MMTF fields as JSON, N, C-alpha, C and O atoms, coordinates in Angstrom:
{
  "mmtfVersion": "1.0.0",
  "mmtfProducer": "UNKNOWN",
  "numBonds": 267,
  "numAtoms": 268,
  "numGroups": 67,
  "numChains": 1,
  "numModels": 1,
  "chainsPerModel": [1],
  "groupsPerChain": [67],
  "chainIdList": ["A"],
  "bondAtomList": [4, 2, 8, 6, 12, 10, 16, 14, 20, 18, 24, 22, 28, 26, 32, 30, 36, 34, 40, 38, 44, 42, 48, 46, 52, 50, 56, 54, 60, 58, 64, 62, 68, 66, 72, 70, 76, 74, 80, 78, 84, 82, 88, 86, 92, 90, 96, 94, 100, 98, 104, 102, 108, 106, 112, 110, 116, 114, 120, 118, 124, 122, 128, 126, 132, 130, 136, 134, 140, 138, 144, 142, 148, 146, 152, 150, 156, 154, 160, 158, 164, 162, 168, 166, 172, 170, 176, 174, 180, 178, 184, 182, 188, 186, 192, 190, 196, 194, 200, 198, 204, 202, 208, 206, 212, 210, 216, 214, 220, 218, 224, 222, 228, 226, 232, 230, 236, 234, 240, 238, 244, 242, 248, 246, 252, 250, 256, 254, 260, 258, 264, 262],
  "bondOrderList": [1, 1, 1, 1, 1, 1, 1, 1, 1, 1, 1, 1, 1, 1, 1, 1, 1, 1, 1, 1, 1, 1, 1, 1, 1, 1, 1, 1, 1, 1, 1, 1, 1, 1, 1, 1, 1, 1, 1, 1, 1, 1, 1, 1, 1, 1, 1, 1, 1, 1, 1, 1, 1, 1, 1, 1, 1, 1, 1, 1, 1, 1, 1, 1, 1, 1],
  "groupList": [{"groupName": "MET", "atomNameList": ["N", "CA", "C", "O"], "elementList": ["N", "C", "C", "O"], "formalChargeList": [0, 0, 0, 0], "bondAtomList": [1, 0, 2, 1, 3, 2], "bondOrderList": [1, 1, 2], "singleLetterCode": "M", "chemCompType": "L-PEPTIDE LINKING"}, {"groupName": "GLN", "atomNameList": ["N", "CA", "C", "O"], "elementList": ["N", "C", "C", "O"], "formalChargeList": [0, 0, 0, 0], "bondAtomList": [1, 0, 2, 1, 3, 2], "bondOrderList": [1, 1, 2], "singleLetterCode": "Q", "chemCompType": "L-PEPTIDE LINKING"}, {"groupName": "LEU", "atomNameList": ["N", "CA", "C", "O"], "elementList": ["N", "C", "C", "O"], "formalChargeList": [0, 0, 0, 0], "bondAtomList": [1, 0, 2, 1, 3, 2], "bondOrderList": [1, 1, 2], "singleLetterCode": "L", "chemCompType": "L-PEPTIDE LINKING"}, {"groupName": "TYR", "atomNameList": ["N", "CA", "C", "O"], "elementList": ["N", "C", "C", "O"], "formalChargeList": [0, 0, 0, 0], "bondAtomList": [1, 0, 2, 1, 3, 2], "bondOrderList": [1, 1, 2], "singleLetterCode": "Y", "chemCompType": "L-PEPTIDE LINKING"}, {"groupName": "GLU", "atomNameList": ["N", "CA", "C", "O"], "elementList": ["N", "C", "C", "O"], "formalChargeList": [0, 0, 0, 0], "bondAtomList": [1, 0, 2, 1, 3, 2], "bondOrderList": [1, 1, 2], "singleLetterCode": "E", "chemCompType": "L-PEPTIDE LINKING"}, {"groupName": "ILE", "atomNameList": ["N", "CA", "C", "O"], "elementList": ["N", "C", "C", "O"], "formalChargeList": [0, 0, 0, 0], "bondAtomList": [1, 0, 2, 1, 3, 2], "bondOrderList": [1, 1, 2], "singleLetterCode": "I", "chemCompType": "L-PEPTIDE LINKING"}, {"groupName": "VAL", "atomNameList": ["N", "CA", "C", "O"], "elementList": ["N", "C", "C", "O"], "formalChargeList": [0, 0, 0, 0], "bondAtomList": [1, 0, 2, 1, 3, 2], "bondOrderList": [1, 1, 2], "singleLetterCode": "V", "chemCompType": "L-PEPTIDE LINKING"}, {"groupName": "ARG", "atomNameList": ["N", "CA", "C", "O"], "elementList": ["N", "C", "C", "O"], "formalChargeList": [0, 0, 0, 0], "bondAtomList": [1, 0, 2, 1, 3, 2], "bondOrderList": [1, 1, 2], "singleLetterCode": "R", "chemCompType": "L-PEPTIDE LINKING"}, {"groupName": "ASP", "atomNameList": ["N", "CA", "C", "O"], "elementList": ["N", "C", "C", "O"], "formalChargeList": [0, 0, 0, 0], "bondAtomList": [1, 0, 2, 1, 3, 2], "bondOrderList": [1, 1, 2], "singleLetterCode": "D", "chemCompType": "L-PEPTIDE LINKING"}, {"groupName": "PRO", "atomNameList": ["N", "CA", "C", "O"], "elementList": ["N", "C", "C", "O"], "formalChargeList": [0, 0, 0, 0], "bondAtomList": [1, 0, 2, 1, 3, 2], "bondOrderList": [1, 1, 2], "singleLetterCode": "P", "chemCompType": "L-PEPTIDE LINKING"}, {"groupName": "THR", "atomNameList": ["N", "CA", "C", "O"], "elementList": ["N", "C", "C", "O"], "formalChargeList": [0, 0, 0, 0], "bondAtomList": [1, 0, 2, 1, 3, 2], "bondOrderList": [1, 1, 2], "singleLetterCode": "T", "chemCompType": "L-PEPTIDE LINKING"}, {"groupName": "HIS", "atomNameList": ["N", "CA", "C", "O"], "elementList": ["N", "C", "C", "O"], "formalChargeList": [0, 0, 0, 0], "bondAtomList": [1, 0, 2, 1, 3, 2], "bondOrderList": [1, 1, 2], "singleLetterCode": "H", "chemCompType": "L-PEPTIDE LINKING"}, {"groupName": "ALA", "atomNameList": ["N", "CA", "C", "O"], "elementList": ["N", "C", "C", "O"], "formalChargeList": [0, 0, 0, 0], "bondAtomList": [1, 0, 2, 1, 3, 2], "bondOrderList": [1, 1, 2], "singleLetterCode": "A", "chemCompType": "L-PEPTIDE LINKING"}, {"groupName": "LYS", "atomNameList": ["N", "CA", "C", "O"], "elementList": ["N", "C", "C", "O"], "formalChargeList": [0, 0, 0, 0], "bondAtomList": [1, 0, 2, 1, 3, 2], "bondOrderList": [1, 1, 2], "singleLetterCode": "K", "chemCompType": "L-PEPTIDE LINKING"}, {"groupName": "SER", "atomNameList": ["N", "CA", "C", "O"], "elementList": ["N", "C", "C", "O"], "formalChargeList": [0, 0, 0, 0], "bondAtomList": [1, 0, 2, 1, 3, 2], "bondOrderList": [1, 1, 2], "singleLetterCode": "S", "chemCompType": "L-PEPTIDE LINKING"}, {"groupName": "PHE", "atomNameList": ["N", "CA", "C", "O"], "elementList": ["N", "C", "C", "O"], "formalChargeList": [0, 0, 0, 0], "bondAtomList": [1, 0, 2, 1, 3, 2], "bondOrderList": [1, 1, 2], "singleLetterCode": "F", "chemCompType": "L-PEPTIDE LINKING"}, {"groupName": "ASN", "atomNameList": ["N", "CA", "C", "O"], "elementList": ["N", "C", "C", "O"], "formalChargeList": [0, 0, 0, 0], "bondAtomList": [1, 0, 2, 1, 3, 2], "bondOrderList": [1, 1, 2], "singleLetterCode": "N", "chemCompType": "L-PEPTIDE LINKING"}, {"groupName": "CYS", "atomNameList": ["N", "CA", "C", "O"], "elementList": ["N", "C", "C", "O"], "formalChargeList": [0, 0, 0, 0], "bondAtomList": [1, 0, 2, 1, 3, 2], "bondOrderList": [1, 1, 2], "singleLetterCode": "C", "chemCompType": "L-PEPTIDE LINKING"}, {"groupName": "GLY", "atomNameList": ["N", "CA", "C", "O"], "elementList": ["N", "C", "C", "O"], "formalChargeList": [0, 0, 0, 0], "bondAtomList": [1, 0, 2, 1, 3, 2], "bondOrderList": [1, 1, 2], "singleLetterCode": "G", "chemCompType": "PEPTIDE LINKING"}],
  "groupTypeList": [0, 0, 1, 2, 3, 4, 5, 6, 7, 8, 0, 9, 10, 11, 4, 12, 7, 13, 10, 2, 4, 13, 13, 4, 13, 0, 14, 2, 8, 2, 13, 7, 4, 14, 12, 4, 12, 13, 15, 4, 1, 8, 5, 2, 4, 4, 2, 11, 1, 2, 2, 8, 8, 6, 13, 16, 2, 4, 17, 15, 16, 6, 7, 8, 3, 2, 18],
  "groupIdList": [1, 2, 3, 4, 5, 6, 7, 8, 9, 10, 11, 12, 13, 14, 15, 16, 17, 18, 19, 20, 21, 22, 23, 24, 25, 26, 27, 28, 29, 30, 31, 32, 33, 34, 35, 36, 37, 38, 39, 40, 41, 42, 43, 44, 45, 46, 47, 48, 49, 50, 51, 52, 53, 54, 55, 56, 57, 58, 59, 60, 61, 62, 63, 64, 65, 66, 67],
  "secStructList": [7, 2, 2, 2, 2, 2, 2, 2, 6, 6, 1, 7, 7, 2, 2, 2, 2, 2, 6, 1, 7, 2, 2, 2, 2, 2, 2, 2, 2, 2, 2, 2, 2, 2, 2, 2, 2, 2, 2, 2, 2, 2, 2, 2, 2, 2, 2, 2, 2, 2, 2, 2, 2, 2, 2, 2, 2, 2, 2, 7, 7, 2, 2, 2, 2, 7, 7],
  "xCoordList": [29.789, 30.354, 29.232, 29.43, 28.128, 26.995, 26.736, 26.339, 26.924, 26.748, 27.683, 27.274, 28.967, 29.925, 29.639, 29.753, 29.262, 28.915, 27.851, 27.935, 26.835, 25.795, 26.109, 25.439, 27.255, 27.779, 28.54, 28.419, 29.4, 30.293, 29.92, 30.691, 28.714, 28.42, 28.197, 28.385, 27.765, 27.563, 28.675, 28.591, 29.786, 30.838, 31.634, 31.941, 32.06, 32.733, 34.008, 34.665, 34.445, 35.755, 36.494, 35.932, 37.653, 38.51, 38.433, 38.789, 37.989, 38.007, 37.033, 37.236, 35.852, 34.983, 35.56, 35.303, 36.301, 36.836, 37.899, 37.961, 38.627, 39.639, 38.983, 39.692, 37.768, 37.097, 36.678, 36.346, 36.709, 36.309, 37.256, 38.473, 36.694, 37.59, 38.19, 37.628, 39.406, 40.136, 39.31, 39.272, 38.599, 37.901, 36.758, 36.54, 36.098, 35.073, 35.653, 35.115, 36.85, 37.518, 37.883, 37.76, 38.319, 38.584, 37.469, 37.605, 36.288, 35.081, 34.618, 34.248, 34.616, 34.317, 35.25, 34.796, 36.578, 37.447, 37.205, 37.275, 36.877, 36.492, 35.332, 35.276, 34.294, 33.102, 33.364, 32.92, 34.15, 34.509, 35.354, 35.115, 36.429, 37.296, 36.594, 36.923, 35.62, 34.753, 33.931, 33.779, 33.346, 32.452, 33.447, 33.124, 34.56, 35.523, 35.801, 35.822, 36.011, 36.452, 35.173, 35.246, 34.044, 32.852, 32.512, 32.057, 32.802, 32.381, 33.558, 33.382, 34.671, 35.943, 35.863, 36.417, 35.14, 35.076, 34.023, 34.32, 32.96, 32.053, 32.771, 32.619, 33.503, 34.236, 35.142, 35.102, 35.941, 36.895, 36.211, 36.652, 35.093, 34.362, 33.884, 33.949, 33.388, 33.012, 33.963, 33.71, 35.316, 36.359, 36.815, 37.157, 36.807, 37.226, 36.189, 36.644, 34.899, 33.865, 33.973, 33.633, 34.438, 34.725, 35.883, 35.809, 37.047, 38.12, 37.89, 38.47, 36.934, 36.634, 35.791, 35.944, 34.908, 34.069, 34.993, 34.812, 35.942, 36.858, 37.657, 37.927, 38.061, 38.856, 37.955, 38.457, 36.697, 35.814, 35.66, 35.675, 35.501, 35.315, 36.55, 36.396, 37.716, 38.941, 38.965, 39.61, 38.244, 38.107, 37.109, 37.091, 36.368, 35.161, 35.501, 35.697, 35.565, 36.01, 34.77, 33.947, 34.56, 33.272, 33.326, 32.268, 34.433, 34.606, 34.117, 33.638, 34.1, 33.531, 31.991, 31.44, 31.421, 29.983, 29.42, 28.21, 30.22, 29.858, 29.988, 31.055, 28.93, 28.879, 29.877, 29.831],
  "yCoordList": [104.019, 104.793, 105.395, 105.782, 105.494, 106.188, 105.353, 105.939, 104.103, 103.194, 103.686, 103.878, 103.864, 104.339, 105.674, 105.934, 106.514, 107.925, 107.94, 108.684, 107.083, 107.04, 106.673, 107.065, 105.832, 105.413, 106.633, 106.945, 107.291, 108.199, 109.673, 110.522, 109.981, 111.356, 112.264, 113.481, 111.527, 112.203, 112.199, 112.806, 111.441, 111.541, 112.665, 113.214, 113.141, 114.445, 114.489, 113.452, 115.604, 115.771, 116.906, 117.684, 117.115, 118.321, 118.663, 117.851, 119.814, 120.28, 119.593, 119.39, 119.209, 118.399, 117.062, 116.606, 116.454, 115.149, 115.32, 114.487, 116.313, 116.676, 116.715, 116.422, 117.024, 117.125, 115.827, 115.777, 114.727, 113.409, 112.654, 112.827, 111.817, 111.024, 110.016, 109.661, 109.494, 108.597, 107.417, 106.955, 106.853, 105.697, 105.853, 104.975, 106.983, 107.397, 107.398, 106.794, 108.158, 108.128, 106.738, 106.441, 105.886, 104.576, 103.659, 102.703, 104.006, 103.263, 103.803, 103.019, 105.036, 105.616, 105.234, 105.021, 105.122, 104.544, 103.146, 102.792, 102.265, 100.899, 100.766, 99.873, 101.678, 101.46, 101.864, 101.202, 103.048, 103.373, 102.474, 102.251, 101.961, 101.072, 99.704, 99.056, 99.232, 98.085, 98.33, 97.461, 99.611, 99.752, 99.85, 99.318, 100.486, 100.553, 99.202, 98.935, 98.371, 96.825, 96.143, 95.466, 96.316, 95.852, 96.189, 95.396, 97.418, 98.038, 98.085, 98.51, 97.673, 97.837, 97.436, 98.085, 96.346, 95.927, 96.967, 97.357, 97.371, 98.238, 99.568, 100.132, 100.078, 101.406, 101.245, 102.109, 100.244, 100.005, 100.058, 100.736, 99.288, 99.31, 100.667, 101.012, 101.437, 102.844, 103.751, 104.651, 103.536, 104.278, 104.022, 104.965, 102.804, 102.484, 103.209, 103.77, 103.265, 103.678, 105.277, 105.966, 105.777, 107.22, 107.642, 108.673, 106.856, 107.076, 106.966, 107.654, 105.968, 105.868, 106.98, 107.444, 107.543, 108.585, 109.936, 110.65, 110.154, 111.223, 111.161, 112.173, 109.936, 109.705, 110.101, 110.74, 109.752, 109.922, 111.411, 111.881, 112.283, 113.636, 114.355, 115.432, 113.824, 114.408, 114.362, 115.171, 113.394, 113.145, 114.069, 114.311, 114.494, 115.392, 116.866, 117.432, 117.461, 118.843, 119.741, 119.585, 120.599, 121.31, 122.325, 122.646, 122.843, 123.973, 123.367, 124.227, 122.282, 121.576, 121.795, 121.935, 121.804, 121.904, 123.463, 123.68, 124.351, 125.63, 126.362, 126.359, 127.023, 127.733, 128.854, 129.439],
  "zCoordList": [-40.939, -39.806, -39.038, -37.886, -39.572, -38.819, -37.545, -36.538, -37.531, -36.449, -35.267, -34.122, -35.684, -34.782, -34.222, -33.024, -35.131, -34.718, -33.63, -32.653, -33.833, -32.892, -31.477, -30.521, -31.381, -30.155, -29.427, -28.242, -30.452, -29.762, -29.789, -29.343, -30.323, -30.499, -29.333, -29.344, -28.297, -27.064, -26.04, -24.972, -26.439, -25.546, -25.501, -26.559, -24.321, -24.166, -24.848, -24.929, -25.363, -25.983, -25.529, -24.757, -25.887, -25.518, -24.099, -23.245, -23.804, -22.411, -21.528, -20.331, -22.245, -21.344, -20.917, -19.802, -21.746, -21.472, -20.274, -19.369, -20.32, -19.251, -17.922, -16.96, -17.715, -16.43, -15.766, -14.582, -16.618, -16.312, -15.397, -15.47, -14.535, -13.775, -14.636, -15.672, -14.221, -14.981, -15.246, -16.386, -14.216, -14.462, -15.576, -16.411, -15.507, -16.508, -17.938, -18.866, -18.056, -19.334, -19.79, -20.979, -18.914, -19.413, -19.756, -20.518, -19.127, -19.597, -20.913, -21.787, -21.096, -22.427, -23.511, -24.635, -23.256, -24.223, -24.664, -25.841, -23.529, -23.846, -24.673, -25.519, -24.477, -25.198, -26.719, -27.657, -26.867, -28.16, -29.065, -30.251, -28.311, -29.008, -29.271, -30.264, -28.399, -28.76, -29.952, -30.81, -30.031, -31.216, -32.492, -33.554, -32.36, -33.481, -33.996, -35.197, -33.061, -33.547, -34.117, -35.142, -33.472, -34.027, -35.555, -36.379, -35.737, -36.97, -37.984, -39.126, -37.577, -38.339, -39.9, -40.787, -40.094, -41.515, -42.24, -43.369, -41.711, -42.274, -42.503, -43.587, -41.604, -41.728, -42.908, -43.783, -43.019, -44.096, -45.476, -46.404, -45.549, -46.738, -47.221, -48.401, -46.213, -46.408, -46.804, -47.605, -46.172, -46.546, -48.045, -48.759, -48.458, -49.811, -50.713, -51.71, -50.495, -51.317, -51.267, -52.228, -50.157, -50.234, -51.036, -51.705, -51.016, -51.665, -53.285, -54.124, -53.53, -55.099, -55.394, -56.524, -54.637, -54.891, -55.193, -56.18, -54.252, -54.458, -55.666, -56.313, -56.0, -57.253, -58.474, -59.4, -58.493, -59.552, -59.681, -60.818, -58.552, -58.521, -59.098, -59.675, -58.967, -59.504, -60.984, -61.651, -61.496, -62.899, -63.618, -64.824, -62.768, -63.222, -63.149, -62.074, -64.308, -64.483, -64.444, -65.346, -63.567, -63.458, -64.567, -65.108, -64.943, -65.941, -67.24, -67.979, -67.679, -68.733, -68.911, -70.003, -67.788, -67.708, -67.457, -67.507, -67.231, -67.074, -68.292, -68.906, -68.713, -70.022, -70.333, -71.415]
}
């Protein structure tokens, strides 16, 4: 996901995006969507790993380790 973040991190959002011309918004959308498609498999793999990590955390009870 870091690769996707590197592409979109400087793209304007919210109010800043509203000030852009339609053509510029479309260009940014195309760039973002192309990156999403390019990295889709990597993103899905990272998502599954994150879900597994969260599941493992749910099994871990912090109170068992606090004195």
